[in-house]
Every structure is written in C-alpha cells, then in structure tokens.
C-alpha positions in Angstrom: 106.3 118.7 28.1 109.5 116.9 29.1 108.6 113.9 26.6 108.1 116.1 23.5 110.6 115.6 20.7 109.2 118.4 18.3 106.7 121.0 18.3 104.4 121.3 15.2 102.8 124.8 14.2 100.5 124.5 11.4 97.7 127.0 10.2 96.6 128.7 7.2 98.4 131.1 5.3 99.0 134.7 7.0 98.0 133.3 10.4 101.4 134.4 12.0 103.0 130.9 11.8 106.6 132.3 11.1 106.7 134.9 13.6 105.5 132.5 16.5 107.9 130.0 15.2 110.7 132.3 15.1 109.9 133.3 18.8 109.8 130.2 20.0 112.9 129.1 18.6 114.6 131.9 20.1 113.3 131.3 23.3 113.8 127.3 23.9 117.0 126.8 21.2 115.4 125.6 18.7 115.4 124.9 14.8 112.5 126.1 12.5 112.1 123.5 9.8 109.8 124.6 6.8 106.6 122.4 6.2 105.3 124.4 3.7 105.3 122.9 -0.2 106.0 126.3 -2.0 108.5 127.7 0.4 111.2 125.0 -0.4 111.6 126.4 -3.7 114.6 129.3 -3.9 112.9 131.0 -6.9 110.0 132.0 -4.7 111.1 134.0 -1.7 108.7 136.9 -2.1 105.6 135.4 -3.4 105.6 132.7 -0.8 106.6 135.2 2.0 109.4 132.7 3.1 111.5 134.1 6.2 113.5 137.1 5.4 117.3 136.7 5.3 117.3 138.6 8.8 114.9 136.2 10.4 116.9 133.3 9.1 120.0 134.6 10.4 118.7 134.6 14.1 118.1 131.2 14.6 118.8 128.0 12.3 116.3 127.3 9.3 115.9 124.3 7.5 114.2 123.2 4.2 113.7 126.7 2.9 114.7 127.4 -0.8 116.6 124.6 -1.1 114.9 123.2 -3.9 115.0 124.6 -7.8 111.5 125.4 -9.5 112.1 122.9 -12.2 111.9 120.0 -9.9 108.8 118.4 -9.4 109.1 118.0 -5.3 106.9 115.7 -3.5 105.8 114.9 -0.2 108.2 111.8 0.0 111.2 113.7 -0.9 110.5 116.4 2.0 110.0 113.7 4.3 113.4 112.2 3.4 114.8 115.7 3.9 112.6 116.3 7.1 114.2 113.2 8.2 117.9 114.4 8.0 116.7 117.7 9.6 115.1 116.0 12.6 118.3 114.0 12.9 120.6 117.1 12.8 118.3 118.9 15.6 118.4 115.9 17.8 122.1 115.5 17.4 122.5 119.2 18.2 120.4 119.2 21.0 118.0 121.7 19.6 114.0 121.5 19.6 112.9 121.1 16.0 109.6 123.3 15.3 108.1 122.2 12.0 106.1 125.1 10.7 103.9 125.4 7.7 100.7 125.4 6.2 100.8 121.9 4.0 98.7 119.2 5.6 99.8 116.6 3.4 103.8 117.3 5.0 102.4 117.1 8.6 100.6 113.8 7.9 103.3 112.5 6.5 105.3 113.4 9.4 102.9 112.0 12.1 101.1 109.4 10.3 103.5 108.0 7.6 103.2 108.2 3.7 102.7 106.0 1.1 105.8 104.9 -0.9 105.4 105.4 -4.8 108.5 104.6 -6.8 110.1 107.3 -8.4 108.9 107.9 -11.8 111.3 107.9 -14.8 111.6 111.0 -16.8 110.6 109.6 -20.0 107.2 108.4 -18.5 106.4 112.0 -17.1 107.4 113.6 -20.5 105.5 111.2 -22.5 102.2 111.7 -20.2 102.7 115.5 -20.3 103.1 115.8 -23.9 99.8 113.7 -24.3 97.9 116.1 -22.1 99.1 119.1 -24.0 98.2 117.6 -27.5 95.2 115.9 -27.0 93.7 117.7 -23.6 92.8 116.4 -20.1 89.3 114.8 -20.9 91.3 112.5 -23.3 93.9 111.7 -20.8 91.3 110.9 -18.0 89.6 108.4 -20.7 92.9 106.8 -21.0 93.1 106.5 -17.3 89.7 105.0 -17.0 91.0 102.3 -19.6 94.0 101.8 -17.4 93.4 102.3 -13.9 89.2 102.9 -13.7 89.3 102.9 -10.0 91.4 105.8 -9.6 89.8 107.8 -12.6 86.5 107.2 -11.0 88.0 109.4 -7.8 89.2 112.2 -10.0 87.4 115.1 -11.5 87.6 115.0 -15.1 89.4 118.5 -15.2 92.3 117.7 -12.7 95.0 117.9 -15.0 97.8 117.5 -12.3 96.2 114.4 -10.5 95.0 112.8 -13.5 98.6 113.0 -14.9 100.0 111.8 -11.9 98.0 108.7 -11.7 98.6 107.9 -15.2 102.1 108.3 -14.6 102.1 105.7 -11.8 100.3 103.1 -13.4 102.2 103.6 -16.9 105.5 103.4 -14.9 104.8 100.8 -12.3 101.7 98.6 -13.9 99.9 99.4 -10.5 97.3 101.9 -9.4 98.3 104.7 -7.2 95.6 103.5 -4.8 97.2 100.2 -4.4 100.6 102.0 -3.8 98.8 104.4 -0.9 98.0 101.0 0.9 101.8 100.3 1.5 103.6 103.4 3.1 106.5 104.7 5.5 106.2 104.9 9.3 105.8 108.5 10.6 109.1 110.6 11.6 107.2 111.5 14.9 105.4 108.8 16.8 102.3 109.6 18.6 102.8 111.6 21.9 106.3 112.7 20.9 105.0 115.9 19.8 102.9 119.0 20.5 100.9 120.0 17.4 98.9 123.5 17.1 97.0 124.6 14.4 96.4 128.3 14.5 93.0 129.7 13.6 92.4 133.2 13.2 88.8 134.7 12.8 88.0 134.5 9.0 87.3 138.2 8.3 90.7 139.0 10.0 92.6 136.2 8.1 91.3 137.4 4.6 92.0 140.9 5.3 95.8 139.7 6.5 95.9 137.9 3.2 94.6 140.4 0.8 97.2 142.8 2.5 100.2 140.8 2.5 99.7 139.9 -1.2 99.9 143.7 -2.0 103.0 143.9 0.4 104.6 141.3 -1.7 104.1 143.0 -4.9 105.5 146.4 -3.2 108.4 143.9 -2.2 109.4 142.7 -5.7 107.1 140.2 -6.4 106.7 140.7 -10.2 110.3 141.1 -10.9 110.8 137.5 -9.0 108.1 136.0 -11.2 109.4 137.5 -14.3 112.7 135.8 -13.8 110.7 132.6 -13.5 108.7 133.0 -16.5 111.9 133.6 -18.4 112.7 129.8 -17.5 109.9 128.8 -19.5 109.0 126.0 -17.2 106.5 123.3 -17.4 103.4 124.9 -16.1 102.4 121.9 -14.3 105.3 121.8 -12.0 104.4 122.8 -8.4 106.7 125.8 -8.4 104.6 127.4 -11.0 101.2 126.8 -9.6 102.3 128.9 -6.3 99.3 131.4 -5.5 99.8 134.3 -7.3 102.4 132.9 -10.1 99.9 131.8 -13.0 98.2 135.3 -12.6 101.1 137.2 -12.6 102.7 135.4 -15.8 99.0 136.3 -17.3 99.7 140.0 -16.6 103.2 139.8 -17.9 102.4 138.0 -21.0 100.3 140.9 -21.7 96.7 139.1 -21.0 95.6 140.8 -17.7 96.2 144.1 -15.9 98.6 144.0 -12.8 95.5 144.9 -11.0 93.7 141.9 -12.1 96.4 139.7 -11.6 96.8 140.9 -8.2 92.6 140.4 -7.6 93.2 136.9 -9.0 96.3 136.2 -6.5 94.5 137.3 -3.5 91.2 135.3 -4.4 93.1 132.3 -4.6 95.0 132.6 -1.6 91.9 133.1 0.4 90.4 129.9 -1.3 93.5 128.1 -0.4 93.1 129.3 3.2 89.6 128.2 3.6 90.5 124.6 2.1 93.4 124.5 4.9 90.9 124.7 7.5 88.6 121.9 6.3 91.7 119.9 5.5 93.1 120.2 8.8 89.7 119.4 10.7 89.3 116.2 8.7 92.5 114.8 8.3 94.7 115.8 11.3 92.1 116.0 14.4 94.7 115.6 16.9 95.9 119.1 16.2 95.0 121.6 19.1 93.3 124.4 17.3 93.8 127.8 19.0 93.7 131.5 18.4 97.1 133.0 17.3 97.2 135.4 20.4 96.8 132.2 22.6 99.3 130.1 20.9 102.4 131.8 22.7 100.8 130.9 26.2 100.1 127.5 25.1 103.6 126.9 24.3 105.3 128.8 26.8 106.4 125.7 28.6 107.5 123.8 25.0 111.0 122.3 25.2 111.6 122.4 28.8 
C-alpha cells in the first residue's frame, strides 16, 4: 500500500460510500473528493444526499456543490477540477479519496478521456430550440444526415445524446465518435491507486434507496426542488434530470400527487443503481468488488 497515490471508492447509490470515505479520511488524514455528477450542483444538496455540513467540517471535502444548476457540467470539466483537487491533496500530504457513483468520472480518472472542444452557446441553443420545436425524431433524422455513424448508435428517443452529437458535429465539423479516439491521459496511472466497488445485496440496497428517498423528502427535498423550479432552467440540463427532480417538478406543477412523484423517484433511483452495477462490471473491471461490511477491513492499511 505504500505506493498508493489515491483511494477510489465507487458503488451504487445508497451503498454507504460517504460514511466509509469519511471514516477513512479521518483515520489516514485524507481529503474526500466528490466523484458524483449530481453532487457537484449547489442547488441539489438534499435530493442528491450530499454530505452534511457537519460531515464536511470533519475532514476536507472537495468538488461538492461548487457548480450552479444552470451549467452543463461535463466529465471534462470535472477531470480538470479533479486534477486541481488531486494536486492540492498531494501538496498538503493528504491521501486523496475519490468517492462517488459516476462511472464515467472514474473511467476518466483512471483511463483518460476524449477531448471534445467547448461547444459555443449559440450552437447549443440552436440545437435545443430545434429539439423543442421539431421533436426528437426530426433531430435524429438531421443527425443521420450529418453524422450517420453517430445516429446509427443512438436510440431515436434519446434526446440528450442526440442533441449532444448534433452540437458536436455542428460546432466542429467532426463526428463525436472521432473526438472519442483522441483523449487526455489518465490522472492516476495504473498501479497508483486502490479501487473498490461497494456491492451490497440487491434487496437490501433497494430497501435503503426507498428509505433514503423518503428521508430526503422529510428533510426538505420538495422545498429544494421548488426553489430550483422557480429558475425555469432548460429541462435538458443535467441538474434538472437528477433522480427525483423531474417527478417532483411534475408534482409542483399539479400534474401528479406527491405519493406518485415519490414512487417515480424511488423507482428511477433503483433502476439507476441497477445500471451502475452493469456499467462498472463491464467498463471498469479492475475495481475490486466487496460487500460494504468488508470494505473497512480491506482498506485498513490504506494510506500507510
């Protein structure tokens, strides 16, 4: 473990990652670095189960709530911010502990990331306007004309990815697939980190997800989403698609009851957890899968 530069703790939502990272950071003098794409948004503390202010005061936390919900924050932006957080931790002699559930962030951290140029705001707004006016099928047809390879790989109903692919080809003249072949090197070279994936039993995890969603409602999640809804942001922005947000906004708009919104939010979160298992198994096979109860023992010597 003396060669370890960083510790990576991944896992599905509600698997106990935050508690483990906090305990580990306290024991080894570490800094907790957020590796979750929704916990970056300052507007979404409750609904994303971000660490509490009390927990954040116990050890240094980085990349939590530092992005406004109006920003289309990307994996590339996170990687740049993570590089700064990693450099800060190393300069202070602290063990960086990357913790979260966003597989793409972990893959960027350990395997690098394709370099796609920043898309001009006017291009993004033009594509979004056409999407709203003409519908997703028309946008997919447009993409099929301009970038048939990308269009062939996308579901005709996938609004977000179709819009993204069209933005890239419109702004750069190149396919998103081409940009994916050119990338940034990983921040953490192979053998410089210890990586765990917390894998609880499915039934236990789903029960935890349901209970946590109800607890978030009890802690003020609906009021938090009401404040977000008042901003009238683009519904395609990542923050507006966080689990539970669309359903709760529908409730606030009088379309469904709170019970119905909660049922949808719980179900969406369970489905996401299932996708997390699948994604990590296929995309990051080097992560060591452990039961949450075993993780503390596995990491007992980390950072020594």
